[in-house]
C-alpha beads as a LAMMPS data file, in Angstrom:
LAMMPS data file: protein, C-alpha beads

321 atoms
320 bonds

1 atom types
1 bond types

-500.0 500.0 xlo xhi
-500.0 500.0 ylo yhi
-500.0 500.0 zlo zhi

Masses

1 110.0

Atoms # bond

1 1 1 -376.998 -140.014 -421.540
2 1 1 -375.455 -140.618 -424.981
3 1 1 -375.276 -144.152 -426.407
4 1 1 -371.453 -144.002 -426.697
5 1 1 -369.517 -141.898 -424.190
6 1 1 -365.742 -141.670 -424.463
7 1 1 -363.700 -139.505 -422.104
8 1 1 -359.945 -138.864 -422.158
9 1 1 -358.988 -142.255 -423.586
10 1 1 -355.247 -142.897 -423.579
11 1 1 -353.403 -145.918 -424.905
12 1 1 -349.659 -146.505 -425.351
13 1 1 -347.846 -149.406 -427.000
14 1 1 -344.268 -150.539 -426.426
15 1 1 -342.488 -151.251 -429.708
16 1 1 -339.207 -153.184 -429.768
17 1 1 -336.739 -151.875 -432.316
18 1 1 -334.462 -154.092 -434.352
19 1 1 -331.449 -155.099 -432.296
20 1 1 -328.331 -153.257 -433.351
21 1 1 -325.122 -155.112 -434.011
22 1 1 -322.980 -155.446 -430.890
23 1 1 -325.866 -154.846 -428.461
24 1 1 -327.353 -157.589 -426.300
25 1 1 -330.812 -156.076 -425.806
26 1 1 -333.167 -154.397 -428.210
27 1 1 -334.159 -150.780 -427.634
28 1 1 -337.769 -149.955 -426.843
29 1 1 -339.925 -147.130 -428.106
30 1 1 -343.284 -145.940 -426.812
31 1 1 -346.047 -145.220 -429.342
32 1 1 -348.798 -142.943 -428.030
33 1 1 -351.768 -144.347 -429.968
34 1 1 -354.413 -142.286 -428.140
35 1 1 -353.698 -139.081 -426.243
36 1 1 -356.889 -138.210 -424.399
37 1 1 -359.637 -138.707 -427.000
38 1 1 -363.178 -137.717 -425.984
39 1 1 -366.478 -137.829 -427.890
40 1 1 -370.107 -138.910 -427.659
41 1 1 -372.321 -140.657 -430.211
42 1 1 -376.100 -140.733 -430.049
43 1 1 -378.111 -143.872 -430.715
44 1 1 -378.843 -144.280 -434.431
45 1 1 -376.087 -141.950 -435.650
46 1 1 -373.977 -142.808 -438.683
47 1 1 -370.527 -141.382 -437.973
48 1 1 -367.404 -141.260 -440.131
49 1 1 -364.205 -141.785 -438.129
50 1 1 -361.310 -140.878 -440.389
51 1 1 -357.605 -140.145 -440.242
52 1 1 -354.280 -141.310 -441.672
53 1 1 -352.726 -144.692 -440.915
54 1 1 -351.467 -144.749 -437.333
55 1 1 -353.857 -142.005 -436.187
56 1 1 -355.502 -144.253 -433.570
57 1 1 -358.737 -145.200 -435.357
58 1 1 -358.362 -148.974 -435.041
59 1 1 -357.184 -148.626 -431.430
60 1 1 -360.373 -146.719 -430.610
61 1 1 -362.531 -149.356 -432.312
62 1 1 -360.737 -152.173 -430.465
63 1 1 -361.287 -150.425 -427.122
64 1 1 -364.971 -149.787 -427.871
65 1 1 -365.433 -153.405 -428.956
66 1 1 -363.764 -154.712 -425.775
67 1 1 -360.625 -156.154 -427.385
68 1 1 -358.240 -153.659 -425.744
69 1 1 -358.158 -152.014 -422.335
70 1 1 -357.127 -148.337 -422.261
71 1 1 -354.311 -147.118 -420.034
72 1 1 -356.561 -144.380 -418.679
73 1 1 -359.848 -142.657 -419.404
74 1 1 -363.335 -144.092 -419.601
75 1 1 -365.765 -145.399 -422.215
76 1 1 -369.303 -146.723 -422.118
77 1 1 -371.453 -148.182 -424.886
78 1 1 -375.112 -148.429 -423.969
79 1 1 -374.150 -148.182 -420.299
80 1 1 -371.619 -151.040 -420.556
81 1 1 -367.863 -150.680 -420.090
82 1 1 -366.681 -152.792 -423.076
83 1 1 -363.523 -154.350 -421.596
84 1 1 -365.114 -155.058 -418.207
85 1 1 -368.232 -156.872 -419.480
86 1 1 -367.050 -158.154 -422.826
87 1 1 -369.351 -161.193 -423.066
88 1 1 -372.424 -159.065 -422.469
89 1 1 -371.117 -156.274 -424.686
90 1 1 -370.457 -158.382 -427.805
91 1 1 -374.117 -159.430 -427.878
92 1 1 -374.957 -155.884 -428.922
93 1 1 -372.218 -155.073 -431.456
94 1 1 -371.068 -156.178 -434.897
95 1 1 -367.639 -155.601 -436.432
96 1 1 -366.557 -155.801 -440.086
97 1 1 -362.880 -155.389 -440.938
98 1 1 -362.246 -154.909 -444.652
99 1 1 -359.164 -157.120 -444.663
100 1 1 -360.134 -159.728 -442.042
101 1 1 -362.826 -162.371 -442.017
102 1 1 -365.085 -163.757 -439.307
103 1 1 -366.432 -166.470 -441.633
104 1 1 -364.775 -169.827 -442.229
105 1 1 -362.714 -169.935 -445.412
106 1 1 -363.349 -173.464 -446.699
107 1 1 -367.000 -174.070 -445.827
108 1 1 -370.232 -172.781 -447.440
109 1 1 -371.263 -169.467 -445.946
110 1 1 -374.578 -170.928 -444.731
111 1 1 -372.551 -173.247 -442.449
112 1 1 -370.711 -170.226 -441.024
113 1 1 -374.055 -168.509 -440.385
114 1 1 -375.410 -171.599 -438.616
115 1 1 -372.370 -171.623 -436.353
116 1 1 -372.736 -167.891 -435.620
117 1 1 -376.364 -168.561 -434.706
118 1 1 -375.174 -170.973 -432.012
119 1 1 -372.378 -168.650 -430.836
120 1 1 -374.807 -165.754 -430.358
121 1 1 -377.595 -168.080 -429.151
122 1 1 -380.109 -166.677 -431.615
123 1 1 -383.545 -168.362 -431.363
124 1 1 -384.264 -170.470 -434.461
125 1 1 -387.294 -168.419 -435.529
126 1 1 -385.468 -165.104 -435.192
127 1 1 -382.472 -166.541 -437.026
128 1 1 -384.499 -167.777 -439.985
129 1 1 -386.420 -164.517 -440.433
130 1 1 -383.308 -162.351 -440.056
131 1 1 -381.260 -164.538 -442.415
132 1 1 -384.000 -164.365 -445.057
133 1 1 -384.192 -160.579 -444.684
134 1 1 -380.414 -160.084 -444.965
135 1 1 -379.834 -162.515 -447.824
136 1 1 -382.549 -160.812 -449.864
137 1 1 -381.269 -157.307 -449.116
138 1 1 -377.635 -158.284 -449.844
139 1 1 -378.508 -160.576 -452.792
140 1 1 -376.795 -163.602 -451.253
141 1 1 -379.380 -166.319 -452.026
142 1 1 -377.428 -167.892 -454.949
143 1 1 -374.204 -167.944 -452.888
144 1 1 -375.313 -169.653 -449.688
145 1 1 -373.844 -173.057 -450.620
146 1 1 -370.598 -171.577 -451.923
147 1 1 -367.397 -171.683 -449.802
148 1 1 -366.105 -168.257 -448.843
149 1 1 -362.814 -168.794 -450.706
150 1 1 -364.683 -169.059 -454.030
151 1 1 -366.460 -165.692 -453.693
152 1 1 -365.300 -162.452 -455.261
153 1 1 -364.199 -159.609 -452.978
154 1 1 -367.531 -157.824 -453.311
155 1 1 -369.458 -161.020 -452.571
156 1 1 -367.258 -161.723 -449.534
157 1 1 -367.905 -158.264 -448.105
158 1 1 -371.669 -158.757 -448.477
159 1 1 -371.340 -162.148 -446.783
160 1 1 -369.292 -160.610 -443.941
161 1 1 -371.932 -157.912 -443.396
162 1 1 -374.653 -160.538 -443.217
163 1 1 -372.690 -162.476 -440.602
164 1 1 -372.115 -159.351 -438.497
165 1 1 -375.804 -158.410 -438.497
166 1 1 -377.432 -161.796 -437.850
167 1 1 -377.847 -161.099 -434.123
168 1 1 -379.345 -157.619 -434.762
169 1 1 -376.543 -155.569 -433.160
170 1 1 -377.298 -152.104 -431.884
171 1 1 -373.822 -150.885 -432.930
172 1 1 -371.873 -151.746 -436.083
173 1 1 -368.178 -150.951 -436.549
174 1 1 -367.041 -150.854 -440.183
175 1 1 -363.311 -150.652 -440.887
176 1 1 -362.623 -149.989 -444.616
177 1 1 -365.685 -152.005 -445.756
178 1 1 -365.423 -150.925 -449.433
179 1 1 -361.656 -151.349 -449.868
180 1 1 -360.916 -152.950 -453.249
181 1 1 -364.568 -153.029 -454.358
182 1 1 -365.733 -151.991 -457.812
183 1 1 -368.142 -149.066 -458.275
184 1 1 -371.271 -151.244 -458.519
185 1 1 -370.417 -153.185 -455.343
186 1 1 -369.690 -149.948 -453.459
187 1 1 -373.060 -148.451 -454.388
188 1 1 -374.901 -151.621 -453.368
189 1 1 -373.085 -151.754 -450.041
190 1 1 -373.813 -148.088 -449.283
191 1 1 -377.496 -148.507 -450.127
192 1 1 -377.727 -151.482 -447.778
193 1 1 -376.045 -149.646 -444.889
194 1 1 -378.425 -146.696 -445.275
195 1 1 -381.353 -149.132 -445.283
196 1 1 -380.134 -150.939 -442.144
197 1 1 -379.606 -147.633 -440.333
198 1 1 -383.030 -146.325 -441.372
199 1 1 -385.012 -149.525 -440.710
200 1 1 -383.501 -150.526 -437.368
201 1 1 -381.768 -147.409 -436.070
202 1 1 -378.441 -149.255 -436.019
203 1 1 -375.635 -147.000 -434.833
204 1 1 -372.741 -147.188 -437.320
205 1 1 -369.138 -146.030 -436.947
206 1 1 -367.324 -146.057 -440.286
207 1 1 -363.563 -145.764 -440.794
208 1 1 -362.476 -145.281 -444.406
209 1 1 -360.142 -143.371 -446.713
210 1 1 -362.867 -143.048 -449.350
211 1 1 -364.546 -139.637 -449.253
212 1 1 -367.427 -140.959 -451.370
213 1 1 -368.273 -143.408 -448.579
214 1 1 -368.245 -140.549 -446.073
215 1 1 -370.330 -138.158 -448.195
216 1 1 -372.866 -140.879 -449.122
217 1 1 -373.365 -142.259 -445.620
218 1 1 -372.254 -139.957 -442.810
219 1 1 -373.956 -136.869 -441.454
220 1 1 -371.109 -136.368 -438.988
221 1 1 -367.339 -136.753 -439.300
222 1 1 -364.632 -137.078 -436.661
223 1 1 -361.001 -136.695 -437.730
224 1 1 -358.216 -138.278 -435.703
225 1 1 -354.532 -137.461 -436.045
226 1 1 -351.508 -138.346 -433.894
227 1 1 -353.881 -139.875 -431.349
228 1 1 -355.880 -136.662 -430.949
229 1 1 -359.318 -135.583 -432.148
230 1 1 -358.741 -132.803 -434.689
231 1 1 -362.280 -132.199 -435.920
232 1 1 -365.828 -133.177 -435.000
233 1 1 -368.726 -131.838 -437.041
234 1 1 -370.577 -131.894 -440.355
235 1 1 -368.828 -132.918 -443.562
236 1 1 -369.586 -129.635 -445.432
237 1 1 -367.932 -127.694 -442.597
238 1 1 -364.863 -129.934 -442.833
239 1 1 -364.620 -129.508 -446.607
240 1 1 -365.150 -125.741 -446.448
241 1 1 -362.335 -125.380 -443.946
242 1 1 -359.729 -127.790 -445.302
243 1 1 -360.657 -128.882 -448.844
244 1 1 -359.473 -125.552 -450.199
245 1 1 -357.401 -126.416 -453.285
246 1 1 -358.408 -128.795 -456.091
247 1 1 -356.863 -129.671 -459.460
248 1 1 -358.268 -130.565 -462.883
249 1 1 -356.330 -131.862 -465.912
250 1 1 -357.980 -131.430 -469.315
251 1 1 -357.051 -132.241 -472.920
252 1 1 -358.935 -130.883 -475.939
253 1 1 -359.342 -132.429 -479.407
254 1 1 -357.987 -129.284 -481.078
255 1 1 -355.084 -127.181 -479.852
256 1 1 -355.831 -126.051 -476.304
257 1 1 -358.162 -123.034 -476.415
258 1 1 -357.673 -119.872 -474.421
259 1 1 -359.700 -120.299 -471.275
260 1 1 -361.487 -117.362 -469.684
261 1 1 -361.233 -118.340 -466.033
262 1 1 -362.242 -116.290 -462.975
263 1 1 -359.636 -114.427 -460.974
264 1 1 -357.684 -116.631 -458.570
265 1 1 -357.777 -119.721 -460.825
266 1 1 -354.389 -120.722 -462.224
267 1 1 -353.842 -122.598 -465.485
268 1 1 -350.571 -124.158 -466.615
269 1 1 -349.931 -125.983 -469.889
270 1 1 -347.703 -129.059 -470.187
271 1 1 -347.606 -130.408 -473.755
272 1 1 -351.287 -130.770 -474.745
273 1 1 -352.582 -130.894 -471.159
274 1 1 -353.964 -127.968 -469.180
275 1 1 -353.464 -128.166 -465.411
276 1 1 -356.003 -126.011 -463.564
277 1 1 -355.837 -125.213 -459.855
278 1 1 -358.873 -123.655 -458.154
279 1 1 -360.610 -123.143 -454.805
280 1 1 -363.996 -124.944 -454.572
281 1 1 -365.241 -122.418 -452.021
282 1 1 -364.843 -119.605 -454.580
283 1 1 -365.508 -121.556 -457.782
284 1 1 -367.757 -124.654 -457.474
285 1 1 -366.485 -127.664 -459.394
286 1 1 -369.679 -127.883 -461.474
287 1 1 -369.257 -124.265 -462.601
288 1 1 -365.621 -124.849 -463.596
289 1 1 -366.535 -127.964 -465.578
290 1 1 -369.207 -125.975 -467.434
291 1 1 -366.596 -123.348 -468.404
292 1 1 -364.221 -126.048 -469.662
293 1 1 -366.953 -127.762 -471.674
294 1 1 -368.043 -124.501 -473.327
295 1 1 -364.427 -123.790 -474.356
296 1 1 -364.102 -126.700 -476.825
297 1 1 -364.385 -130.449 -477.419
298 1 1 -362.810 -132.233 -474.436
299 1 1 -360.841 -135.392 -475.256
300 1 1 -359.835 -136.291 -471.702
301 1 1 -360.564 -134.802 -468.279
302 1 1 -359.202 -135.893 -464.904
303 1 1 -360.625 -134.465 -461.701
304 1 1 -358.576 -134.906 -458.529
305 1 1 -360.322 -137.738 -456.670
306 1 1 -362.001 -137.014 -453.375
307 1 1 -360.204 -138.883 -450.622
308 1 1 -359.170 -138.099 -447.102
309 1 1 -355.454 -137.891 -447.885
310 1 1 -355.214 -134.380 -449.320
311 1 1 -357.820 -133.115 -446.846
312 1 1 -355.898 -134.422 -443.842
313 1 1 -352.621 -133.143 -445.284
314 1 1 -354.148 -129.647 -445.396
315 1 1 -355.393 -130.077 -441.840
316 1 1 -351.947 -131.153 -440.591
317 1 1 -350.371 -128.150 -442.295
318 1 1 -352.814 -125.693 -440.737
319 1 1 -352.490 -127.237 -437.264
320 1 1 -348.689 -127.545 -437.604
321 1 1 -348.689 -131.271 -436.802

Bonds

1 1 1 2
2 1 2 3
3 1 3 4
4 1 4 5
5 1 5 6
6 1 6 7
7 1 7 8
8 1 8 9
9 1 9 10
10 1 10 11
11 1 11 12
12 1 12 13
13 1 13 14
14 1 14 15
15 1 15 16
16 1 16 17
17 1 17 18
18 1 18 19
19 1 19 20
20 1 20 21
21 1 21 22
22 1 22 23
23 1 23 24
24 1 24 25
25 1 25 26
26 1 26 27
27 1 27 28
28 1 28 29
29 1 29 30
30 1 30 31
31 1 31 32
32 1 32 33
33 1 33 34
34 1 34 35
35 1 35 36
36 1 36 37
37 1 37 38
38 1 38 39
39 1 39 40
40 1 40 41
41 1 41 42
42 1 42 43
43 1 43 44
44 1 44 45
45 1 45 46
46 1 46 47
47 1 47 48
48 1 48 49
49 1 49 50
50 1 50 51
51 1 51 52
52 1 52 53
53 1 53 54
54 1 54 55
55 1 55 56
56 1 56 57
57 1 57 58
58 1 58 59
59 1 59 60
60 1 60 61
61 1 61 62
62 1 62 63
63 1 63 64
64 1 64 65
65 1 65 66
66 1 66 67
67 1 67 68
68 1 68 69
69 1 69 70
70 1 70 71
71 1 71 72
72 1 72 73
73 1 73 74
74 1 74 75
75 1 75 76
76 1 76 77
77 1 77 78
78 1 78 79
79 1 79 80
80 1 80 81
81 1 81 82
82 1 82 83
83 1 83 84
84 1 84 85
85 1 85 86
86 1 86 87
87 1 87 88
88 1 88 89
89 1 89 90
90 1 90 91
91 1 91 92
92 1 92 93
93 1 93 94
94 1 94 95
95 1 95 96
96 1 96 97
97 1 97 98
98 1 98 99
99 1 99 100
100 1 100 101
101 1 101 102
102 1 102 103
103 1 103 104
104 1 104 105
105 1 105 106
106 1 106 107
107 1 107 108
108 1 108 109
109 1 109 110
110 1 110 111
111 1 111 112
112 1 112 113
113 1 113 114
114 1 114 115
115 1 115 116
116 1 116 117
117 1 117 118
118 1 118 119
119 1 119 120
120 1 120 121
121 1 121 122
122 1 122 123
123 1 123 124
124 1 124 125
125 1 125 126
126 1 126 127
127 1 127 128
128 1 128 129
129 1 129 130
130 1 130 131
131 1 131 132
132 1 132 133
133 1 133 134
134 1 134 135
135 1 135 136
136 1 136 137
137 1 137 138
138 1 138 139
139 1 139 140
140 1 140 141
141 1 141 142
142 1 142 143
143 1 143 144
144 1 144 145
145 1 145 146
146 1 146 147
147 1 147 148
148 1 148 149
149 1 149 150
150 1 150 151
151 1 151 152
152 1 152 153
153 1 153 154
154 1 154 155
155 1 155 156
156 1 156 157
157 1 157 158
158 1 158 159
159 1 159 160
160 1 160 161
161 1 161 162
162 1 162 163
163 1 163 164
164 1 164 165
165 1 165 166
166 1 166 167
167 1 167 168
168 1 168 169
169 1 169 170
170 1 170 171
171 1 171 172
172 1 172 173
173 1 173 174
174 1 174 175
175 1 175 176
176 1 176 177
177 1 177 178
178 1 178 179
179 1 179 180
180 1 180 181
181 1 181 182
182 1 182 183
183 1 183 184
184 1 184 185
185 1 185 186
186 1 186 187
187 1 187 188
188 1 188 189
189 1 189 190
190 1 190 191
191 1 191 192
192 1 192 193
193 1 193 194
194 1 194 195
195 1 195 196
196 1 196 197
197 1 197 198
198 1 198 199
199 1 199 200
200 1 200 201
201 1 201 202
202 1 202 203
203 1 203 204
204 1 204 205
205 1 205 206
206 1 206 207
207 1 207 208
208 1 208 209
209 1 209 210
210 1 210 211
211 1 211 212
212 1 212 213
213 1 213 214
214 1 214 215
215 1 215 216
216 1 216 217
217 1 217 218
218 1 218 219
219 1 219 220
220 1 220 221
221 1 221 222
222 1 222 223
223 1 223 224
224 1 224 225
225 1 225 226
226 1 226 227
227 1 227 228
228 1 228 229
229 1 229 230
230 1 230 231
231 1 231 232
232 1 232 233
233 1 233 234
234 1 234 235
235 1 235 236
236 1 236 237
237 1 237 238
238 1 238 239
239 1 239 240
240 1 240 241
241 1 241 242
242 1 242 243
243 1 243 244
244 1 244 245
245 1 245 246
246 1 246 247
247 1 247 248
248 1 248 249
249 1 249 250
250 1 250 251
251 1 251 252
252 1 252 253
253 1 253 254
254 1 254 255
255 1 255 256
256 1 256 257
257 1 257 258
258 1 258 259
259 1 259 260
260 1 260 261
261 1 261 262
262 1 262 263
263 1 263 264
264 1 264 265
265 1 265 266
266 1 266 267
267 1 267 268
268 1 268 269
269 1 269 270
270 1 270 271
271 1 271 272
272 1 272 273
273 1 273 274
274 1 274 275
275 1 275 276
276 1 276 277
277 1 277 278
278 1 278 279
279 1 279 280
280 1 280 281
281 1 281 282
282 1 282 283
283 1 283 284
284 1 284 285
285 1 285 286
286 1 286 287
287 1 287 288
288 1 288 289
289 1 289 290
290 1 290 291
291 1 291 292
292 1 292 293
293 1 293 294
294 1 294 295
295 1 295 296
296 1 296 297
297 1 297 298
298 1 298 299
299 1 299 300
300 1 300 301
301 1 301 302
302 1 302 303
303 1 303 304
304 1 304 305
305 1 305 306
306 1 306 307
307 1 307 308
308 1 308 309
309 1 309 310
310 1 310 311
311 1 311 312
312 1 312 313
313 1 313 314
314 1 314 315
315 1 315 316
316 1 316 317
317 1 317 318
318 1 318 319
319 1 319 320
320 1 320 321
């Protein structure tokens, strides 16, 4: 039996439209957030759960954390139905939302941790050893007496992670945990999550729009769109199938040289900028960059960032969604 088992989950929401002039009642619309989603997750897996806004990712997380009840279908996490045994279920899970806080805004974070210890009924000895372990790993020792409102965004996210992991959850939901973080904070956060997964076998479900988070952390990716599961597999398979077209913009110190590019690669010039379109499956990015570097002194180079947006757009086009 898999640790997480989801079968044919469906969830609809009734949305009230703005009342039109001259009408007494507002019109209603039904949003089909989930349309029969099914998947399994093994204990200790680190899974990326991606998709555009409104795809149903947060609805799935809220159902699996016991906040919402589905209209139909079934789900079990560690043998527990989340919405039927919520008090028992929340003892085994942690949730971090990138734009919401579970810590108290105006008090030192150590006071929030002490309160969470009482909420989760963590024995004092276990609490002290776990808190020491997490504060060292997340570099929070100098910040323990600082109110949450005085921390930077990166510091707040580290503090939120610590709070979510105090009770040693078996399952951790992360919703956009690196949103707004600088490069150094992102790397530190990724390293910690890999350590937590490796040391304790914590199962992690990660929702994000950042492909670097996915590639650095997740061995498996599920893509959701229009409330349906569109893909479930390894990241390289997803990229090979849908990440088919990439773009590079390059400026040279001298007048743009004549580039000798392989067949199938297009190059257009706009003022002093060369716009190059290529297929990574046929021409690896590293090989293209080597060709560009050998052609002259590069003044400026912009590589299309890796994010889920263009990948999902290609997927929608292929699937005619």
